[in-house]
C-alpha positions as CSV (number, residue, x, y, z in Angstrom):
1,M,-13.3,-6.6,-22.3
2,S,-17.0,-7.8,-21.8
3,I,-18.2,-8.1,-17.8
4,A,-18.6,-11.5,-18.3
5,F,-14.9,-12.6,-19.2
6,R,-13.8,-10.1,-16.6
7,R,-15.6,-11.9,-13.9
8,E,-14.8,-15.3,-15.2
9,Q,-11.2,-14.6,-15.0
10,L,-11.5,-13.6,-11.5
11,R,-13.7,-16.6,-10.5
12,R,-10.6,-18.8,-12.4
13,L,-8.0,-16.5,-10.0
14,R,-9.8,-17.5,-6.9
15,K,-10.3,-21.2,-7.8
16,A,-6.2,-21.1,-8.5
17,V,-5.4,-19.6,-5.0
18,V,-7.6,-21.7,-3.3
19,A,-5.9,-24.8,-5.5
20,N,-2.5,-23.6,-4.4
21,E,-2.8,-22.7,-1.2
22,K,-0.6,-25.5,0.8
23,S,2.0,-24.5,-1.5
24,I,1.8,-20.3,-0.9
25,L,1.8,-20.8,2.4
26,K,5.0,-22.9,1.8
27,A,6.7,-20.9,-0.4
28,L,5.9,-17.9,2.2
29,N,7.7,-19.6,4.8
30,R,11.0,-20.9,3.2
31,D,11.1,-17.3,1.9
32,L,10.3,-15.1,5.4
33,S,9.6,-17.8,7.6
34,K,5.8,-16.6,8.0
35,A,4.0,-19.3,9.7
36,P,0.6,-20.2,8.2
37,Y,-1.5,-18.5,10.1
38,E,0.2,-15.5,9.7
39,A,0.6,-16.1,6.1
40,Y,-3.0,-17.1,5.6
41,M,-4.0,-13.7,7.6
42,S,-2.1,-10.8,5.8
43,E,-1.3,-12.7,2.2
44,V,-4.0,-15.5,1.3
45,G,-7.0,-14.4,3.0
46,I,-6.8,-11.0,2.4
47,V,-6.7,-11.9,-1.5
48,L,-9.7,-13.9,-1.3
49,S,-11.5,-11.5,0.6
50,E,-10.6,-9.2,-2.4
51,L,-11.6,-11.5,-5.0
52,R,-15.3,-12.2,-3.4
53,Y,-15.5,-8.2,-3.0
54,A,-14.6,-7.5,-7.0
55,L,-17.1,-10.6,-7.8
56,R,-19.8,-8.7,-5.8
57,H,-19.5,-5.1,-6.9
58,L,-17.7,-5.4,-10.6
59,R,-21.4,-5.0,-12.6
60,S,-21.9,-1.6,-10.3
61,W,-18.6,-0.4,-10.9
62,S,-18.3,-1.0,-14.8
63,R,-22.0,0.6,-15.4
64,P,-21.6,4.2,-17.6
65,V,-22.4,7.0,-14.8
66,R,-24.9,10.0,-15.7
67,V,-23.8,13.2,-14.5
68,R,-25.8,16.5,-14.7
69,T,-25.4,18.6,-18.1
70,P,-25.5,22.1,-18.0
71,L,-27.9,24.2,-19.7
72,T,-25.3,25.8,-21.5
73,I,-25.3,22.4,-23.7
74,F,-28.9,21.4,-23.2
75,P,-30.8,19.3,-24.5
76,A,-27.8,16.6,-24.0
77,A,-27.0,13.5,-21.5
78,S,-23.5,13.8,-20.0
79,F,-22.2,10.3,-19.2
80,I,-19.1,8.4,-17.4
81,H,-17.7,5.4,-19.0
82,T,-14.8,3.2,-18.0
83,E,-12.7,1.6,-20.0
84,P,-9.2,-0.6,-19.6
85,Y,-5.9,0.9,-20.3
86,G,-4.7,-2.0,-22.2
87,V,-1.9,-3.6,-21.7
88,T,-0.5,-3.1,-17.8
89,L,2.3,-3.6,-16.1
90,V,2.6,-4.9,-12.3
91,I,5.7,-4.7,-10.6
92,S,5.7,-6.6,-7.0
93,P,7.8,-6.5,-3.5
94,W,9.3,-9.1,-1.9
95,N,7.8,-8.3,1.6
96,Y,4.4,-9.8,0.8
97,P,5.3,-11.2,-2.1
98,F,1.8,-12.7,-2.7
99,A,-0.7,-10.3,-1.6
100,L,1.1,-7.5,-3.3
101,T,1.2,-9.4,-6.5
102,I,-2.6,-10.3,-6.6
103,N,-4.5,-7.6,-5.0
104,P,-3.2,-5.2,-7.9
105,L,-4.1,-7.9,-10.5
106,I,-7.2,-8.3,-9.7
107,G,-7.6,-4.3,-10.3
108,A,-5.9,-5.0,-13.3
109,I,-8.6,-8.1,-14.6
110,A,-11.4,-6.1,-13.3
111,A,-11.1,-3.0,-15.2
112,G,-10.6,-5.2,-18.4
113,N,-6.6,-5.0,-18.8
114,C,-3.9,-7.6,-20.0
115,C,-1.1,-7.8,-17.6
116,I,2.5,-8.4,-16.6
117,V,3.7,-9.1,-13.6
118,K,7.3,-8.7,-12.7
119,V,7.9,-10.5,-9.4
120,S,10.3,-10.0,-6.8
121,E,13.7,-12.8,-6.9
122,F,14.1,-11.6,-3.3
123,A,11.4,-14.1,-2.2
124,P,11.9,-16.8,-5.0
125,N,9.7,-19.8,-3.8
126,T,6.8,-17.2,-3.6
127,A,7.9,-16.2,-7.3
128,A,8.1,-19.7,-8.5
129,V,4.0,-20.4,-7.4
130,L,3.0,-17.2,-8.8
131,T,4.8,-18.3,-11.8
132,H,3.2,-21.6,-12.0
133,M,0.1,-20.4,-10.7
134,I,-0.9,-17.9,-13.6
135,A,0.5,-19.8,-16.3
136,D,-2.0,-22.7,-15.5
137,T,-4.9,-20.2,-15.3
138,F,-4.4,-17.8,-18.1
139,A,-3.2,-17.8,-21.4
140,T,0.2,-16.3,-21.5
141,E,-0.9,-13.1,-24.0
142,Y,-3.5,-12.2,-21.7
143,I,-1.6,-12.5,-18.3
144,T,2.0,-13.8,-17.7
145,V,4.9,-13.5,-14.8
146,V,8.0,-12.0,-15.4
147,S,11.1,-12.9,-12.8
148,G,14.3,-11.6,-12.5
149,D,16.8,-9.1,-11.1
150,A,16.7,-5.1,-11.6
151,E,17.9,-5.5,-15.2
152,V,14.8,-7.6,-16.3
153,G,12.5,-4.7,-13.9
154,Q,14.6,-2.0,-16.2
155,A,13.9,-3.8,-19.8
156,L,10.5,-4.0,-19.0
157,L,10.2,-0.2,-18.2
158,E,11.5,0.5,-21.5
159,E,8.3,-1.0,-23.2
160,P,5.9,1.4,-23.7
161,F,2.8,0.3,-21.3
162,D,-0.6,1.4,-21.0
163,K,-0.4,1.7,-17.4
164,I,2.4,0.7,-14.8
165,F,1.5,-0.1,-11.1
166,F,4.8,-0.1,-8.6
167,T,5.1,-1.2,-4.9
168,G,8.2,-0.7,-3.6
169,S,10.6,2.0,-2.1
170,T,10.8,5.6,-2.6
171,A,14.2,5.4,-4.5
172,V,13.0,2.5,-7.2
173,G,9.8,4.4,-7.4
174,R,11.9,7.4,-8.7
175,A,13.1,5.2,-11.1
176,V,9.9,4.0,-12.0
177,M,8.3,7.5,-12.5
178,A,11.0,8.9,-14.6
179,A,10.9,5.7,-17.1
180,A,7.3,5.8,-17.1
181,A,7.7,9.4,-18.2
182,K,9.9,8.7,-21.3
183,N,6.4,7.5,-22.9
184,L,4.0,9.3,-20.6
185,T,2.6,6.2,-19.2
186,P,0.2,6.7,-16.4
187,I,1.6,5.2,-12.8
188,S,0.4,4.2,-9.5
189,L,3.2,4.4,-7.0
190,E,2.6,2.5,-3.7
191,L,5.7,3.2,-1.3
192,G,6.5,3.8,1.9
193,G,8.4,6.3,4.2
194,K,8.9,6.8,8.1
195,S,5.1,6.3,9.2
196,P,5.1,7.7,12.6
197,C,2.8,6.3,16.0
198,I,2.1,8.9,18.3
199,V,1.0,8.1,21.9
200,D,-0.6,10.7,23.8
201,R,-0.8,10.9,27.4
202,D,-4.4,10.0,27.8
203,A,-3.7,6.9,25.5
204,S,-5.1,3.8,26.9
205,L,-1.4,2.4,27.2
206,V,-1.8,-1.7,27.7
207,D,-4.2,-1.2,24.6
208,A,-1.7,0.3,22.7
209,A,1.2,-1.3,23.4
210,R,-0.5,-4.6,21.8
211,K,-1.5,-2.7,19.1
212,I,1.7,-1.5,18.2
213,G,3.5,-4.7,18.9
214,S,1.4,-6.7,16.7
215,G,1.7,-4.0,13.9
216,K,5.4,-3.3,14.4
217,F,6.4,-6.6,14.6
218,L,4.3,-8.5,12.2
219,N,6.7,-10.1,9.6
220,A,9.8,-9.3,11.3
221,G,8.6,-5.5,10.7
222,Q,9.2,-5.6,7.0
223,T,5.8,-3.8,6.3
224,C,5.4,-0.4,4.3
225,I,2.5,0.6,7.0
226,A,4.7,-0.4,10.1
227,P,5.0,1.8,12.9
228,D,8.3,3.2,11.7
229,Y,8.9,4.9,14.9
230,L,7.1,5.9,18.4
231,L,6.3,9.7,19.2
232,V,5.0,9.3,22.9
233,H,4.1,12.0,25.7
234,R,6.9,12.1,28.2
235,S,4.6,11.5,31.1
236,V,3.9,7.9,29.9
237,K,6.9,6.7,28.0
238,E,8.2,4.8,30.8
239,D,4.8,2.9,31.4
240,L,4.8,2.3,27.2
241,V,8.0,0.4,27.0
242,T,7.3,-1.8,30.2
243,L,4.2,-2.5,28.6
244,L,6.2,-2.9,25.4
245,Q,8.4,-5.5,26.5
246,D,5.5,-7.5,28.4
247,T,4.0,-7.5,25.2
248,I,7.0,-9.2,23.3
249,H,7.2,-11.5,25.8
250,Q,3.5,-12.8,25.3
251,F,3.7,-12.5,21.8
252,Y,6.7,-14.5,21.0
253,G,8.1,-15.9,24.4
254,N,11.5,-15.3,26.0
255,N,13.3,-16.6,23.4
256,P,11.9,-14.6,19.7
257,Q,14.3,-16.5,17.8
258,Q,13.0,-19.7,18.6
259,S,9.2,-18.6,18.3
260,K,7.5,-20.2,15.1
261,D,5.6,-16.8,14.9
262,F,8.3,-14.5,14.5
263,N,9.4,-14.2,11.0
264,R,13.5,-13.6,9.6
265,I,14.7,-10.9,7.5
266,V,14.6,-11.4,3.7
267,N,18.5,-11.6,2.9
268,H,21.7,-10.4,4.3
269,R,21.9,-6.8,2.5
270,H,18.4,-6.1,4.3
271,F,20.5,-7.5,7.6
272,D,23.5,-6.0,7.5
273,R,21.4,-2.6,6.7
274,L,19.6,-3.1,9.9
275,I,22.6,-4.0,11.8
276,R,23.8,-0.5,10.6
277,L,20.8,1.2,12.0
278,M,21.1,-0.3,15.4
279,A,24.1,1.5,16.0
280,D,22.4,4.7,16.7
281,G,20.7,5.4,20.2
282,Q,20.7,3.0,22.9
283,I,19.3,-0.3,22.6
284,I,16.8,-0.9,25.8
285,F,15.4,-4.0,25.1
286,G,16.4,-7.2,22.5
287,G,18.9,-6.5,20.1
288,D,19.4,-10.3,19.8
289,R,20.8,-11.0,16.4
290,D,22.0,-14.1,14.3
291,R,23.3,-13.4,10.7
292,K,23.4,-17.2,9.8
293,A,20.1,-17.6,10.3
294,L,18.6,-14.2,9.5
295,Y,17.5,-13.2,12.8
296,I,17.5,-10.2,14.6
297,G,14.8,-10.1,17.5
298,P,12.4,-7.6,18.8
299,T,14.5,-4.2,19.7
300,I,13.4,-1.1,21.1
301,I,15.9,1.8,20.9
302,D,16.0,4.8,23.0
303,D,18.3,8.4,23.3
304,V,17.7,8.6,19.4
305,G,18.1,11.9,17.3
306,W,16.2,13.5,14.4
307,D,19.2,13.4,12.6
308,D,20.7,10.3,13.0
309,V,20.7,7.2,10.6
310,I,17.6,5.4,11.7
311,M,15.3,8.6,11.7
312,R,16.0,9.7,8.2
313,E,15.9,5.9,6.6
314,E,13.0,3.8,6.3
315,I,13.8,0.8,8.9
316,F,11.8,-2.2,7.5
317,G,12.9,-4.1,10.2
318,P,12.1,-5.3,13.5
319,L,13.6,-2.0,15.3
320,L,11.5,0.3,17.3
321,P,12.8,3.3,18.2
322,I,11.2,5.7,20.9
323,M,11.1,9.4,20.7
324,T,9.2,12.1,23.2
325,F,7.1,15.4,23.0
326,D,5.8,17.7,25.9
327,H,2.9,19.5,23.9
328,L,0.9,17.3,21.3
329,D,0.9,20.9,18.8
330,E,4.7,20.4,18.8
331,A,4.8,17.2,17.3
332,I,2.5,18.1,15.1
333,E,4.9,20.7,13.8
334,K,7.7,18.4,13.5
335,L,5.8,16.2,11.7
336,K,4.6,18.7,9.4
337,S,8.1,19.6,8.5
338,L,8.9,16.0,7.5
339,P,8.2,13.7,4.6
340,K,4.4,12.7,4.2
341,P,4.5,9.4,5.4
342,L,2.5,6.3,4.1
343,A,1.1,5.8,7.4
344,L,0.3,7.3,10.8
345,Y,-1.2,6.0,13.7
346,F,-2.3,8.0,16.9
347,F,-3.2,7.1,20.5
348,S,-5.6,9.0,22.6
349,S,-9.1,9.0,23.7
350,N,-9.7,12.9,23.3
351,R,-11.5,13.8,20.4
352,R,-10.3,17.0,19.6
353,N,-6.7,16.0,19.9
354,Q,-7.5,12.9,17.4
355,L,-9.2,16.0,14.9
356,A,-5.7,18.2,15.5
357,V,-3.5,15.0,14.1
358,L,-6.0,14.2,11.2
359,H,-6.9,17.8,9.9
360,G,-2.8,19.1,11.2
361,I,-1.1,15.8,9.3
362,S,-0.9,15.0,5.8
363,F,-0.7,11.3,5.2
364,G,-1.7,8.4,2.7
365,G,-3.9,6.9,5.7
366,G,-3.9,5.2,8.9
367,C,-5.6,4.8,12.7
368,I,-6.8,6.1,15.3
369,N,-6.3,3.6,18.9
370,D,-5.0,0.8,16.0
371,T,-2.1,0.2,13.3
372,M,-2.4,-1.4,9.7
373,L,-6.2,-2.1,9.9
374,H,-7.2,0.5,7.0
375,Y,-5.3,-1.6,4.7
376,A,-7.5,-4.7,5.4
377,S,-10.6,-2.6,4.5
378,P,-11.7,-3.1,0.6
379,Y,-14.2,0.0,1.3
380,L,-10.9,2.1,1.9
381,P,-8.7,3.3,-0.7
382,F,-5.1,2.7,-0.1
383,G,-2.2,4.8,-1.0
384,G,0.4,7.3,-0.4
385,V,1.0,10.9,-0.7
386,G,4.0,12.9,-1.4
387,Q,7.1,11.2,-1.7
388,S,5.0,8.0,-0.1
389,G,3.1,7.3,-3.1
390,I,1.0,8.3,-5.9
391,G,-2.3,7.1,-6.5
392,S,-4.5,4.2,-4.5
393,Y,-6.3,0.9,-4.7
394,R,-7.9,-1.7,-3.0
395,G,-11.8,-2.2,-3.6
396,K,-12.8,-0.1,-6.3
397,A,-10.1,1.9,-5.7
398,S,-8.1,-1.0,-7.8
399,F,-11.0,-0.9,-10.3
400,D,-10.4,2.7,-10.6
401,A,-6.5,2.5,-10.7
402,F,-6.5,0.8,-14.1
403,S,-9.5,2.5,-15.9
404,H,-9.6,5.2,-18.3
405,R,-12.6,7.8,-17.0
406,K,-14.2,8.5,-20.6
407,S,-16.5,11.3,-20.6
408,V,-19.3,11.3,-23.1
409,V,-22.1,14.0,-24.7
410,R,-24.8,12.6,-26.1
411,R,-27.1,15.0,-27.8
412,P,-30.1,14.8,-30.6
413,P,-29.0,15.6,-34.0
414,R,-30.1,18.4,-35.9
415,F,-30.4,21.0,-32.8
416,D,-28.2,23.4,-32.2
417,F,-27.6,27.1,-30.4
418,P,-26.2,29.9,-33.3
419,F,-24.2,31.6,-30.6
420,R,-21.4,28.8,-31.1
421,Y,-20.7,30.0,-34.5
422,P,-18.8,32.7,-36.3
423,P,-20.0,35.4,-36.9
424,Y,-20.2,36.3,-32.9
425,G,-22.9,38.1,-31.6
426,S,-23.1,40.3,-28.3
427,L,-20.3,39.7,-25.7
428,S,-23.3,40.9,-23.3
429,L,-25.4,37.7,-24.5
430,I,-22.6,35.2,-24.0
431,K,-21.4,36.6,-20.9
432,K,-25.1,36.2,-19.5
433,I,-25.5,32.5,-21.1
434,L,-22.5,31.2,-19.8
435,R,-22.7,33.3,-15.8
């Protein structure tokens, strides 16, 4: 539990990540066809950044915080101490199988916990590297990796952990929450949902197209905070569609299947699910697929309705439905009626409209005139709200997620107030004291 011990474990983890970098990048390529550049940018690099940040700030995070003391208990000093929960469980997903495993683990280590890490069986190569790396770096009674299918995950959830951190789908998140409730285990749920991307009439369309294309098609759309669908002002829709098509050609060439920078779908089950979603609306760009190669190209879909399946399920793939609006206040009212998303993106140069969206719609986090960048900052807590998640992490928020905040009042001995004890005195006196 000492700060020196925690810092040493974080240093060891950083050393292990650097030493295993080539194996990690190779595993990510085998599991999801991630190019080394993308894999480093979105997984390895972001983990090393998080480790540097935690090492730099851990001592200050861990210090007791002195807070004000009311006159009614004076003389006294009031403090908030942080302590580890104890034995924690981190359940990680397959879409960013390295970063979304190690980043929560950094928080668990920094806060002083032991941890069991359940890695996804859908990214077996990365799971094997993680298992080997953690076993070589830490004692198994301190941190250990467990792999396996849903039955293994269910067996773990039956154990009385002191904290559970889960990243995955909303449906599985409900099951995790139900299992945690049996032991009254505190949880953090990093889920997903349908994250809208709104493009207003005064947006810089060239800039918006590049940033939307980058955010949507990174990892072939298999990102929990990817723009799930576009909600575009009717007057700029056609121009934006044209620019998005140009952007896809610039990013991936005329045949994205031949691009080393465009990823594959994780498995056939998810491939078939995406093909089913493509039945809604009209494909106006892309739509090519190769089941054997687990390839679905960047696809833009028009003429979809709110009741279509593609607009009721989180897409989690390279399919981009486009819907339109005529007045921003109507778009805001519609989004307020839907489940609260993990992310929201708004492209506009109008400050008043930016504030209208920020204040009018509840969402986990997001960007104005960009996509996805809020996750990249360790200074910003990352998490959802409502059906998109409970709790947050990244930076100090990761430390807080795995820490119990213990409130302590310290008073000198042999000093007391008689009004605390029976027989009680005047009611008017105690009202004045507690006013």
